[in-house]
C-alpha positions in Angstrom: 58.0 135.4 52.8 57.7 139.0 51.7 60.2 139.7 48.9 61.1 142.5 46.6 61.6 140.4 43.5 60.0 137.6 41.5 61.5 134.6 39.8 60.6 132.1 37.0 60.3 129.4 39.7 57.6 131.1 41.8 54.7 133.4 40.8 54.3 136.4 43.1 51.7 139.0 44.0 51.6 142.5 45.4 48.4 142.8 47.4 48.4 146.5 48.4 48.7 149.1 45.7 47.2 152.7 45.3 46.5 154.5 42.1 45.4 158.0 41.0 41.9 157.0 42.0 43.0 157.9 45.5 46.4 159.2 46.5 48.8 157.3 44.2 50.7 158.9 41.4 50.3 156.1 38.8 47.0 155.5 36.9 45.5 152.1 37.3 46.7 151.3 33.8 50.3 152.4 34.7 50.2 150.3 37.8 49.3 147.2 35.9 51.9 147.9 33.3 54.6 148.3 36.0 53.5 145.0 37.5 53.8 143.3 34.2 57.2 144.8 33.6 58.6 143.1 36.8 56.8 139.8 36.1 54.1 139.9 38.8 51.4 137.3 38.4 48.8 139.3 40.3 48.2 142.6 42.1 45.4 144.0 44.3 44.2 147.6 43.6 43.4 148.8 47.1 42.7 152.6 46.8 41.6 154.5 49.9 37.8 154.7 50.3 37.1 154.3 46.5 36.6 151.6 43.9 36.8 153.8 40.8 40.3 152.5 39.8 39.2 148.9 39.7 37.4 148.8 36.3 40.3 150.4 34.3 42.8 148.1 36.2 40.8 145.0 35.3 40.8 146.1 31.6 44.6 146.7 31.7 45.1 143.4 33.4 43.5 141.6 30.5 45.8 143.4 28.1 49.0 142.9 30.0 48.3 139.4 31.4 48.3 140.4 35.0 45.5 139.2 37.4 43.9 142.1 39.2 42.3 141.4 42.5 39.5 144.0 43.1 40.1 145.6 46.5 39.7 148.7 48.7 41.3 150.2 51.8 38.7 151.6 54.2 39.9 154.1 56.8 38.2 153.3 60.1 38.3 154.6 63.7 37.6 152.6 66.8 35.5 154.7 69.3 37.0 157.9 67.9 40.4 157.0 69.2 42.2 154.2 67.4 42.7 154.4 63.6 42.6 151.1 61.7 42.7 150.5 58.0 40.7 147.6 56.7 41.6 146.1 53.4 38.9 144.3 51.3 40.0 141.7 48.8 38.0 140.0 46.0 35.1 142.5 46.5 32.3 143.0 44.0 33.2 146.6 43.2 29.8 147.1 41.6 27.9 146.1 44.8 25.2 148.8 45.2 25.7 149.1 49.0 29.5 149.4 48.6 29.2 152.0 45.8 26.8 154.1 47.9 29.1 153.8 50.9 32.2 154.9 49.0 30.3 157.7 47.4 29.6 159.0 50.9 33.3 158.8 51.7 34.3 160.6 48.6 31.9 163.4 49.4 33.3 163.6 52.9 36.9 163.7 51.5 35.9 166.6 49.2 34.3 168.6 52.1 37.4 167.9 54.2 39.8 169.2 51.5 37.7 172.4 51.1 38.0 173.0 54.9 41.7 172.4 54.8 42.2 174.9 52.0 40.1 177.5 53.9 42.1 177.0 57.1 45.4 177.2 55.2 44.3 180.3 53.4 43.5 181.9 56.8 47.0 180.9 58.0 48.6 182.6 55.0 49.1 179.7 52.7 47.8 180.8 49.3 46.6 177.5 47.8 43.4 177.2 45.8 40.9 174.3 46.1 40.6 174.1 42.3 44.3 173.4 42.1 44.0 170.6 44.7 41.2 169.0 42.6 43.5 169.3 39.5 46.3 167.6 41.3 44.0 164.7 42.3 43.2 164.1 38.6 39.7 162.8 39.4 40.7 160.7 42.4 39.3 160.8 45.9 40.8 163.9 47.5 43.3 163.4 50.3 46.1 165.1 52.2 48.8 164.3 49.7 47.0 166.4 47.1 46.8 169.3 49.5 50.4 168.8 50.5 51.5 169.0 46.8 49.6 172.2 46.4 51.4 173.6 49.5 54.7 172.7 47.9 53.8 174.3 44.6 53.4 177.7 46.3 56.7 177.2 48.1 55.1 177.2 51.6 57.0 173.9 52.2 60.1 172.4 50.6 58.8 168.8 50.5 55.8 166.6 51.0 57.1 165.5 54.4 57.6 169.2 55.4 54.0 170.1 54.2 52.6 167.3 56.3 54.6 168.1 59.3 54.1 171.8 59.3 50.5 172.1 58.1 48.5 168.9 57.9 49.1 166.9 61.1 47.0 167.1 64.2 47.4 170.5 65.8 48.6 172.2 62.6 46.7 174.9 60.7 45.4 172.7 57.9 44.4 169.7 60.0 40.8 168.6 59.6 39.6 165.3 61.1 38.4 162.8 58.6 35.1 161.0 58.7 35.7 157.4 59.5 33.5 154.4 60.2 34.0 151.8 63.0 36.4 149.0 62.0 33.7 146.4 62.6 31.3 148.2 60.2 34.0 148.2 57.6 34.6 144.4 58.1 30.9 143.7 57.7 30.5 145.9 54.7 33.4 144.1 52.9 31.8 140.8 53.6 28.4 142.0 52.3 30.2 143.1 49.1 31.5 139.5 48.6 35.0 140.3 49.8 37.6 139.1 52.4 38.3 141.7 55.1 42.0 142.1 56.2 43.6 144.3 58.8 46.2 146.4 57.0 49.8 146.9 58.3 48.8 145.1 61.5 52.1 145.7 63.3 51.7 149.5 63.0 48.3 149.2 64.6 49.7 147.8 67.9 46.3 146.7 69.0 46.1 142.9 69.0 43.0 143.1 71.2 41.2 145.1 68.4 42.3 142.6 65.8 41.0 139.8 67.9 37.6 141.5 68.3 37.4 142.0 64.5 38.0 138.3 64.0 34.7 137.7 65.8 33.1 140.1 63.3 34.5 138.2 60.3 38.0 139.5 59.8 39.7 136.7 57.8 43.2 138.0 57.1 46.0 140.3 58.4 48.7 142.1 56.4 51.9 140.5 57.7 54.5 141.8 55.1 54.6 145.5 54.7 57.5 148.0 54.1 57.0 149.5 57.6 57.1 146.1 59.3 60.4 144.9 60.8 61.4 141.3 60.1 60.7 140.4 63.7 57.2 142.0 63.5 56.4 140.0 60.3 57.5 136.8 62.0 55.3 137.5 65.0 52.2 138.2 62.9 52.9 135.3 60.6 52.6 133.1 63.8 49.6 135.2 64.9 47.8 134.5 61.7 48.6 130.8 61.7 47.4 130.4 65.3 44.1 132.1 64.6 43.4 130.6 61.2 43.9 133.9 59.3 45.3 134.4 55.8 48.7 136.2 56.0 48.9 138.8 53.2 51.4 141.4 52.1 52.1 144.2 49.7 54.1 147.2 48.9 51.5 149.8 49.9 52.8 151.5 46.8 51.8 155.1 46.2 54.8 155.9 43.9 55.1 159.5 45.1 57.2 161.9 43.0 58.7 163.1 46.2 58.3 162.3 49.9 58.3 158.7 51.0 58.8 156.5 47.9 57.1 153.1 47.5 57.3 151.0 44.4 55.1 148.4 42.9 56.5 145.0 43.8 58.7 146.2 46.7 56.9 143.6 48.9 55.3 140.5 47.4 53.8 137.2 48.5 53.4 133.9 46.8 50.5 133.6 44.3 49.1 130.9 46.6 47.9 133.8 48.9 45.6 135.0 46.0 44.2 131.5 45.7 43.5 131.4 49.4 41.7 134.8 49.3 39.5 133.6 46.4 38.5 130.5 48.3 37.8 132.5 51.4 35.6 134.9 49.3 33.6 131.9 48.1 33.2 130.6 51.7 32.5 133.9 53.4 28.9 134.8 52.7 26.8 137.6 54.1 24.5 135.2 55.8 27.4 134.0 57.9 27.8 137.4 59.5 27.8 137.2 63.3 
C-alpha cells in the first residue's frame, strides 16, 4: 500500500514529516508547498517532542490546498532500556497539558545540547552552543544540529561520520535524552484529543511492548516506512488488521542537506487512512482511558 507517488485516481497522504520546528531542514510552509507540488491531499506534521510547527503548517495548508493533520512524535523509553517513538495524530496542539509537556521536553533538549557541546569541547571539538542554536533556527534542539556544527568545524566529513564518531552511545558527545514511558506518551496523546500510533513498528522489534500499549489505548501502528522491508510491512499490515489497529505510513521526511536523505511523499498511504484517524479521534475520548 505504501507508495512513492500519487495519481489522479487516488488521493494520497504522507503521515510522518518533520520540519525545522524539530530536526527537519524544511520549514513547515516549505513542507506544505512540497506536498502540494507532488499532489498530496494530506500530510501530518509530526515533529519530535514539539508542536510549534503545526500552526504555520495549518496556515500554509489553507493557502496551498493541502490538509494538514496536527501531529507529534514523542520519544519514549520503556523501563530505561527500550526506545519507542509514539506518534500522535489529530491532536489538539493547543491543549494546555500537551503544551506544558512539550515545553518540558524542549527545555530538556536544550540542556542536553549544552552538555553535548561542553563534552565535545573537552574532547577537542571546537563547536559553540550559540552556533548550534543558530543551526536549529528556532526548532527544538537535537543531535542533527550538533552534528552539523561538528561538520562545520571540519571535525567530521559528513553527518553520518559526526554521529558515528561523536554522538552515539560511548562517544565523547553522547548525552542520554530525557524520555517518558511509552504508556505515558499514549495516554497524553489521548488526553490531547489525538490518536496514538507506534512509529516504525518493525524497527522496534518488540511486539510484546506494542501489545501492552494497545491495552493503554494505542490505536494505530506505522506499517509503511522507508526503513521497513516489504515483508515487514506485509507482516504488520496483518498484525494491525488482526488487532483492530489503523495501519498508517509516511516518509519520516527530514530532507537533510547531507546524510541520510528522506523526501516528502517518498512513502504515502490512501487518504482513507486520514479519514479513519479522524473517526478514531472522535471515538477515543479521555474518559475511555484504562
